[in-house]
C-alpha atoms as one frame of an Amber mdcrd trajectory, in Angstrom:
protein
 118.176 143.820  91.897 122.059 144.135  92.303 124.347 144.540  89.085 125.331
 141.369  87.183 128.502 143.435  86.300 130.227 143.417  89.886 133.813 143.516
  89.300 135.891 141.137  92.030 138.232 143.741  93.394 141.159 141.608  94.431
 143.264 138.962  92.658 142.509 135.478  92.333 144.910 134.680  94.279 143.665
 137.292  97.144 140.129 136.098  96.814 141.395 132.854  97.138 142.680 133.461
 100.548 140.079 135.480 102.205 137.592 132.358 101.114 140.032 130.371 102.639
 140.677 132.614 105.923 136.382 132.523 106.621 136.098 128.907 105.655 138.581
 128.126 108.646 136.549 129.911 110.756 133.659 127.821 109.774 135.599 124.693
 109.965 136.347 125.778 113.879 133.132 126.851 114.735 131.361 123.558 113.488
 133.914 121.400 115.277 133.256 123.743 118.722 129.835 123.342 118.104 129.569
 119.465 117.350 132.653 118.267 119.444 130.951 117.525 122.400 128.228 114.599
 121.045 131.784 112.974 120.824 133.235 113.644 124.291 129.946 113.159 125.943
 130.870 109.680 128.222 134.989 111.428 129.172 132.623 114.849 130.571 130.087
 113.248 132.027 132.797 111.808 134.078 134.980 113.862 134.907 132.495 116.192
 136.139 130.421 113.906 137.438 126.934 114.361 135.603 125.083 112.212 134.001
 124.991 112.422 129.914 121.726 113.676 129.564 122.861 117.114 131.429 126.086
 116.798 129.428 123.438 117.072 126.375 122.162 120.495 128.248 125.369 122.041
 127.527 124.117 120.974 123.359 121.114 123.039 124.602 122.805 126.112 126.173
 125.246 126.890 122.905 121.994 126.194 120.841 120.482 129.006 122.869 123.442
 130.741 122.765 123.282 131.486 118.986 119.729 131.979 118.317 120.362 134.806
 120.873 123.794 136.147 120.041 122.881 135.839 116.024 120.622 139.073 116.001
 122.469 140.960 119.286 125.550 140.814 117.312 124.532 141.404 113.988 122.961
 144.792 115.453 125.535 145.860 117.595 128.109 145.574 114.931 126.135 147.125
 112.417 128.028 150.370 112.381 131.455 148.581 112.399 133.256 147.804 109.059
 132.812 143.420 108.590 136.522 142.948 108.515 136.920 145.007 112.727 133.692
 142.948 113.068 135.399 139.225 112.045 138.140 139.764 113.931 136.416 140.401
 116.671 133.767 137.839 116.788 136.592 135.211 116.053 138.095 136.533 118.651
 135.141 136.225 121.098 134.530 132.934 120.158 138.336 131.826 121.254 137.881
 133.442 124.124 134.359 131.186 125.061 136.170 127.908 124.121 138.915 128.569
 125.942 137.102 129.151 128.591 135.251 126.443 127.987 138.310 124.033 127.955
 139.608 125.535 131.730 135.571 125.913 133.565 136.104 124.476 136.462 132.813
 122.732 137.120 129.467 122.372 135.533 127.730 125.063 136.236 130.521 127.554
 134.660 131.139 125.323 131.715 126.972 125.308 131.245 127.555 129.817 131.129
 130.806 129.609 128.620 129.408 126.959 126.429 126.270 129.848 125.904 128.792
 132.521 125.626 130.588 130.361 123.028 127.881 129.608 120.842 126.967 133.564
 120.596 129.100 134.822 117.824 128.175 131.671 115.358 125.399 132.852 113.688
 126.795 136.752 112.988 130.295 135.249 111.834 128.815 133.089 109.336 126.665
 135.726 108.090 129.097 138.542 108.064 131.427 136.085 106.390 128.542 135.151
 103.745 127.780 139.101 102.560 132.193 139.600 102.857 132.953 136.697 100.128
 129.412 137.658  97.776 130.884 140.786  97.665 134.193 139.237  96.055 132.374
 138.238  93.182 130.043 138.521  90.245 126.400 138.575  91.267 125.597 135.264
  89.286 128.542 133.503  91.905 127.740 134.536  94.834 126.208 131.119  95.958
 129.154 129.789  95.102 131.231 131.196  96.955 128.800 131.407 100.458 128.978
 127.778 100.172 132.682 127.586  99.872 132.893 129.647 103.351 130.099 126.787
 104.573 132.521 124.207 103.652 134.863 124.862 106.992 130.884 123.705 108.720
 130.727 120.934 106.769 134.426 119.585 106.796 134.093 120.084 110.770 131.215
 117.606 110.533 133.459 115.402 108.445 136.632 115.775 109.487 137.058 117.976
 113.306 134.218 116.478 115.092 136.246 113.067 114.801 139.590 114.891 115.820
 138.280 116.548 118.512 136.973 112.819 120.004 140.367 111.473 119.710 142.021
 114.289 121.371 139.167 113.773 123.689 139.461 110.804 124.320 143.536 110.248
 124.447 144.344 113.478 126.416 141.141 114.831 128.152 137.987 116.383 126.807
 139.204 119.887 128.107 141.892 120.048 124.758 139.201 119.869 122.915 137.806
 122.892 123.195 141.198 124.089 123.731 141.988 123.236 119.671 138.813 125.079
 118.994 139.914 127.823 120.562 143.315 127.686 118.705 141.644 127.561 115.376
 139.643 130.665 116.140 142.819 132.394 116.996 144.302 131.633 113.921 141.031
 132.502 111.978 141.533 136.105 113.129 145.072 136.378 112.481 144.449 135.062
 109.139 141.564 138.155 108.597 143.884 139.937 109.885 146.757 139.261 107.260
 144.311 138.748 104.235 141.161 140.530 104.484 141.948 144.684 103.436 139.820
 146.741 104.928 136.878 148.206 102.502 136.328 152.286 103.668 133.827 152.186
 100.744 131.997 149.577 102.280 128.242 150.774 102.976 127.137 150.524 107.016
 124.243 150.315 108.441 122.698 151.936 111.791 121.655 149.320 114.542 117.713
 150.937 114.438 117.894 151.295 110.175 118.783 147.329 110.129 115.825 146.411
 112.563 112.966 148.824 111.051 114.301 147.573 107.329 114.282 143.380 109.201
 110.570 143.757 109.858 109.432 142.657 106.071 107.798 139.353 105.261 110.180
 138.647 102.050 112.731 138.224 104.762 110.962 136.219 107.156 109.601 133.698
 104.860 113.047 131.988 104.107 113.772 132.076 108.015 110.930 130.774 109.111
 111.751 128.070 105.404 115.400 127.441 107.666 113.401 127.048 110.893 110.987
 124.428 109.739 111.823 122.852 106.665 115.236 122.126 107.418 114.168 120.393
 110.861 113.496 117.257 109.053 117.400 116.662 108.400 118.532 117.175 112.691
 115.299 114.828 112.661 117.050 111.904 111.724 120.551 112.844 112.484 119.951
 113.210 116.160 119.177 109.553 116.364 120.757 108.036 113.697 123.192 106.081
 116.069 120.464 104.704 118.498 118.714 103.714 114.881 121.598 101.560 113.872
 121.684  99.881 117.269 118.194  98.868 117.831 116.729  98.659 113.955 119.547
  98.240 111.901 120.960  95.722 114.703 124.643  96.661 113.388 128.071  96.941
 115.722 128.699 100.089 117.484 131.808 100.099 115.042 130.020 101.540 111.758
 128.852 104.474 113.629 131.467 106.855 113.355 131.274 105.600 110.079 127.342
 106.193 109.247 128.375 109.713 110.947 131.340 110.439 108.653 129.399 109.330
 105.570 126.536 111.530 106.987 129.267 114.456 107.064 130.544 113.757 103.348
 126.381 114.279 102.270 126.544 117.337 103.900 129.642 118.404 102.315 128.085
 117.686  98.423 125.310 118.738  99.154 127.035 122.461 100.489 128.233 122.569
  97.135 125.406 121.679  95.282 122.857 124.433  97.118 125.397 126.950  95.823
 125.647 125.562  92.353 121.835 125.116  91.906 120.851 128.927  93.493 123.043
 130.231  91.000 121.465 128.954  88.603 117.422 128.982  89.526 117.418 131.531
  92.148 114.702 131.034  94.553 113.796 128.140  93.276 116.103 125.898  93.868
 114.529 125.925  97.596 111.728 124.575  96.323 113.284 121.958  94.555 115.704
 120.864  97.561 112.636 120.737  99.976 111.128 118.378  97.318 113.862 116.249
  97.186 113.948 116.342 101.205 110.238 115.214 101.244 111.168 112.259  99.044
 114.705 111.269 100.693 112.890 111.356 104.320 109.719 109.536 103.092 112.256
 106.681 101.757 114.610 106.579 104.885 112.313 104.420 107.469 112.642 101.811
 104.470 116.229 102.156 104.304 117.163 101.131 108.166 116.577  97.620 107.937
 120.364  97.032 105.995 123.348  98.823 107.026 124.477  99.265 103.539 120.730
 101.169 102.266 121.659 102.943 105.137 124.578 104.359 104.363 123.209 105.222
 101.018 120.647 107.072 102.711 122.684 109.248 105.173 124.391 110.584 101.860
 120.824 111.280 100.299 119.211 113.101 103.679 122.477 114.830 104.259 122.141
 116.071 101.011 119.400 118.168 102.488 122.499 120.675 103.725 122.321 122.257
  99.789 119.380 124.549 101.558 122.177 126.819 103.703 123.870 128.326 101.024
 120.485 128.951  98.936 118.637 130.454 101.412 121.633 132.722 102.721 121.986
 133.993  99.215 118.641 134.848  99.037 118.061 136.712 101.959 121.543 138.614
 100.816 119.252 139.822  97.610 115.810 140.488  99.722 117.091 142.203 102.729
 117.991 145.020 101.895 119.085 147.948 104.816 119.480 144.987 106.866 121.909
 142.770 105.345 123.699 141.594 108.407 121.361 141.001 110.608 119.186 139.480
 107.921 122.713 136.864 107.465 122.888 136.534 110.875 119.256 135.445 111.630
 119.751 132.980 108.837 121.947 130.712 111.615 119.763 131.252 114.244 116.776
 129.793 112.154 118.870 127.110 111.701 119.731 126.070 114.942 115.874 126.595
 115.748 115.566 123.883 113.045 118.721 122.109 115.209 116.133 121.972 118.393
 112.768 120.952 117.028 113.978 118.649 114.469 115.033 116.153 117.464 112.109
 117.567 119.978 109.496 116.419 117.332 111.755 112.755 116.947 111.720 112.253
 120.396 107.988 112.790 120.786 107.249 110.158 117.898 109.624 108.000 119.627
 108.548 108.271 122.818 104.827 107.693 121.367 105.814 104.493 120.780 105.980
 105.041 116.651 109.515 103.502 116.565 113.391 104.904 115.588 112.002 104.835
 111.922 109.348 106.910 112.411 111.976 110.357 112.843 111.701 109.991 108.704
 108.118 110.327 108.654 108.206 113.410 110.988 111.229 114.588 108.836 109.323
 115.080 105.677 106.501 116.415 107.601 108.551 119.434 108.560 110.071 119.853
 105.095 106.287 119.780 103.394 105.995 122.758 106.140 109.232 124.198 104.679
 107.308 123.676 101.365 104.079 125.282 102.096 106.105 128.247 103.095 108.032
 128.025 100.364 105.304 128.448  98.008 103.773 131.370 100.547 106.940 133.461
  99.587 107.501 132.330  96.272 103.219 133.918  95.474 104.157 136.762  97.458
 107.064 137.633  95.372 105.661 140.677  92.726 105.367 139.354  89.103 108.017
 142.172  87.687 110.634 140.862  90.606 110.193 137.135  89.325 110.581 138.701
  85.457 113.821 140.424  86.537 114.888 136.775  87.808 114.129 135.350  84.768
 115.725 137.490  82.529 118.779 137.074  84.889 118.861 133.756  84.392 118.408
 133.825  80.601 121.393 136.159  80.878 123.234 133.750  83.380 122.640 130.617
  80.132
């Protein structure tokens, strides 16, 4: 178990600048990932394709995340984390600038896949760097601060990109994301010193160390247990129109409330993990099941729907909790495991909408996404219970001792 007496290697001001720089990268990546959702009509009209075809651009990006996370983490295992972060942000900037300059639909599809490749590896390495800056019992909090950039992208970045695309051209939105990525790379150069005492692994040792059930369990929880949030989120707009019966004016408001819930959930998830450790994941899954089961009953009025948007979005708290737990169990494979965490969440991003779409197509109604999402959360809880049983008795005792010392 890592030492709880880890000393912060830099001054509080320097740590703040580093965390801000890493979160800025998360903001850029989150904006790049979600921007296309608000730009669908403009992209479709400009490229002469249908909106479902534009939806394939989202899938191409998600596939890039799933493929790129383990490959780039393994390929960069021998690099210092500072150098790897700079390379990943440079890669992300080029992928989005290329997207902005894409001459046609086919090339844009390729460039969105390429832009997704550094996504998971960046968040994984950024989380490891952030956790190394603070004492052991504050790691989840700083990891949640890095992930805050992603939640702010939902709340602020995506609307900004949509406004840019609507008033200028959709290509400016991707140029905006490329500029944020380039700025992040520069900030990392300026504020994150090179740590030559940093432990590095060979790619093959990371792969060998990765193949352990205590790593695969949290990845499975993220892939399946988190799918429910994406199931509800993906079909929120048509649910508002078809079930709640509101004017389209309310859709961006509901999305903003959802983004606010994700922002709060991200902070709460880090706070809860610092106090309960892995047990916090079980409690958050129970919360998720409860809220997703209530969701169908809240779709009748706009006010209950807005409240439920916020409450369901608190599921985002699973992110920093699972990310920090992986740091604890992935000895010898931390970079690969941390990056794979984000690949797992993109699997959830694909699984949730697919399952929800099947239920809707079967005639179960838009509200059925809540029940489908609750089912995936129950599956995630079952995996959590298996993981908890798999943990050795001494490990749980150590966790309890740590918690009592912290309190």
